[in-house]
N, C-alpha and C positions, 0 to 999 in steps of 0.2 A: 149652107148656112153655118155661120161661125157662132159658137156659144161663148158669150163674153164672160160667163161664170165658170168656164172650164179652163184649167191650167194644168198642163202635163209636161213632165220632163223626166229625163233619165240621167242618172249619174253613173258614169263608167270610170272606175278608178284607173284602169289601164290607159285611158285617154287623158283624164284630168291630171293625174299625178303618176306618170309611169315610173319615175325613179323611186318614189316611195313604195310603190306596189312591188317592184322588183326587189327592193331591200327587204320588205316584209316577207316575201317568198323565200329569200335567202336566209333570213333569220329562222323561219320555220324549218327549213331543211338543215340548218346548222344545229338546231336543238335536237333534231332527229339523229344527226351524226354524233353528237355528244352522248346521247342515250345509247346509241349503237356501240360506242367504244367504252362505255362506263358499265353497263349492265350485261351479265352473261345471258340473260333470257331475252331473245330477240323479239318476243311478243311486246316488250316494252317500247320498241321502236315504232311498231304499229300503233300502240296506244298514244305515244307522243305525237305522231303525225295526226291521228284523229283528233286529239285534244287541241293541238296548235291550230290546225286548219279549221276546226269547229269554232274556236274562239276568234279567229281572224277572218272568217268567211265573208262577213259584211264589208270588209276592206279589200276583198279580192274579186267580188262578183258584182256586176251591175245591178242597180236598184232603180225601179221606176216609181214615180210619185204622181198623184192626181189630186188636184183641188177641184171641187165642184161646189154647187150650192148646198149640198147635203153634208159634206165633210171631207176628210182626208183619207186617201187610200194609198197604202204602200204595197208595192208588188216586189216580192223577193223570192227567188228560186221557185217560182210557180205558186207561191202562196199569196194570199191577199189579206191585208190587215186594214180594216176600215174603222174609223172613229168619226162620230158626228162632231160638228163644230161646237155644239153645246158641251161636249166632254172637256174641251180645253178652256182654261180660265186665264192663261197667260202665255206670252211668247217672248223669247229672247233671241235677238238676231246676233249671230256671231260672224266671224270672218268667212268661214266655210259653209255655214248652214244656219238654219233657224231651228230653235228648240221649242216645241209645243208641249205645254205641261198642263195637268189638271189642277195644279196647286196655285192658289191665288198669289202667293209670295214665294220667293226662293226658299227651297227646302232641301234637306238631305235626302228626301224621298224622290226628288226630281228624276234621277236616272232610272228609277223603277216605274215611274208613273207618266212618262212623257215619250215623245218621239223627237229624234234629231234628224232633220231632213237636210241632206247635202245639196248645195247649189250646183248648177251646171251652167255657169255663165249667165244666170238669171237672178242674181241676188236681189236687186231692187224690186223686180216683179213679184217674186215669192214673198219677200218681206212685207211689201205693201198689201198683198192679198191676205196674208195671215193676220196682220194688224187690223185690217178692215173687218175680218170675220170674227175675230176673238174679242169679246167684250171684256175689257180689262177693268 
């Protein structure tokens, strides 16, 4: 039995944009190298690696998404983040993904109050599903 209210996909940055992902990895390592040659305390190299990879992890690790009748679930590194459709009040479709926000109009708080879900070759399907579920 196929559930017509269920939409699942996985965004893998190594498959979707391998050049960009390798470049990001190179930048992270280059920053660590600069810290290594700049500071006498080598613990700063470890801190630089932790901070750089921590800040860019979502661009290096696959993310899974699930839309169902109840809401949106984002699976990232073994964690699950769920929001009901009622939480969102607007959506904005971009070239690489859809941004779901709880703000009725564009706001400076959007980056802190919403989710940006990346497409994996399913732009129209995801965009239409989100528009259908979110009452604007």
